[in-house]
C-alpha positions in Angstrom: 12.7 26.6 -13.8 14.5 23.4 -15.6 13.2 20.3 -14.7 15.2 17.3 -14.6 13.0 14.7 -13.4 10.1 13.6 -11.4 9.9 11.2 -8.4 6.9 9.2 -7.7 6.1 8.1 -4.5 3.0 5.0 -3.5 3.0 4.0 0.4 3.7 0.6 0.6 2.5 -1.5 3.2 -0.7 -3.5 5.1 -1.6 -0.3 7.5 -4.1 2.1 6.8 -1.2 5.0 5.8 -0.4 2.5 3.1 -1.6 1.3 -0.4 -0.3 -1.2 -1.5 1.5 -4.8 -0.3 2.4 -5.1 -3.9 4.5 -2.7 -5.4 6.3 -4.8 -7.5 3.2 -4.9 -10.1 3.0 -1.0 -10.2 3.5 0.3 -13.5 4.3 3.9 -14.6 4.2 5.2 -18.3 4.2 8.6 -19.6 1.3 9.3 -21.7 1.5 10.0 -25.3 5.2 11.0 -25.1 8.2 8.7 -25.6 10.9 11.5 -25.3 10.8 10.4 -21.6 11.3 6.8 -20.0 10.3 5.9 -16.0 12.4 3.6 -14.2 11.4 1.8 -10.7 14.1 2.0 -7.9 11.5 -0.7 -5.8 9.3 -0.3 -3.4 6.7 2.4 -4.3 9.2 4.8 -6.1 9.9 5.8 -9.8 11.7 8.5 -11.4 10.6 9.6 -14.7 13.1 11.3 -16.4 13.6 13.3 -20.1 15.1 10.5 -22.3 18.0 12.8 -24.0 19.0 13.4 -20.1 18.7 17.2 -20.6 16.3 19.3 -17.9 12.9 20.1 -19.5 12.1 23.9 -19.5 8.8 25.7 -18.2 5.6 24.8 -19.6 5.8 21.0 -20.4 2.6 18.8 -19.4 3.2 15.4 -18.7 -0.1 12.8 -18.1 0.9 9.8 -15.8 -0.6 6.5 -15.8 -0.4 4.5 -12.6 -1.4 1.1 -13.1 -1.6 -2.2 -11.6 -1.9 -1.0 -8.2 -3.3 -3.6 -6.0 -4.7 -1.7 -3.0 -4.6 -3.4 0.6 -7.7 -3.5 2.8 -7.6 -1.5 5.7 -9.2 1.8 6.1 -7.4 4.8 6.0 -6.1 7.7 4.1 -2.6 7.2 1.9 -0.4 9.8 0.5 1.2 9.6 -3.1 3.5 12.2 -3.7 5.1 13.6 -6.5 8.6 15.6 -6.0 9.5 18.0 -8.9 13.3 18.4 -9.3 13.9 21.7 -9.9 15.5 24.8 -8.3 13.7 25.1 -5.9 12.1 21.5 -5.7 8.4 21.5 -5.9 6.2 18.8 -4.1 2.8 17.9 -5.0 0.5 15.1 -2.5 -2.5 13.3 -3.9 -4.3 11.7 -0.7 -6.4 8.4 -1.6 -8.8 7.3 0.9 -9.4 3.6 1.0 -13.0 2.1 2.3 -12.2 -1.9 3.4 -14.6 -3.9 3.3 -15.6 -2.2 -0.7 -14.3 -1.0 -4.2 -14.3 2.4 -3.1 -11.0 4.6 -3.5 -11.5 8.0 -3.8 -8.6 10.7 -4.1 -11.5 13.4 -2.2 -12.8 15.3 -5.6 
C-alpha cells in the first residue's frame, strides 16, 4: 500500500481535552530523512509528504520530532492523531495525560 502523506493533528484550546493554546509555536520535523517535507495548515494540523510528490511503498519507517508544544494547564487527557493516507486510510492515536500544577505529562506508557 502506497502512502501519499501523513496528517498529524494536535488538539488546540484551553480545555481538558486540548493539549496546547499556542499552536504557532509547534514544529514538526522528520528526523534524519530529507526526502520528506512537513507543512502546517495552522491550528495544530501538520502534513508530512514525500518531497518528490510520489507516494512511498510499504516498509518505510519515519521518526517525527514534535517540539515547541506549550502544554495548557488544565488536567485531562488529549489525543494526538496521526493519519496515514493510504487505501485504506489508517489512523493512530496517542493519549497524552496532563496533570495541572506539575510538569508531569504522560503518554500512558
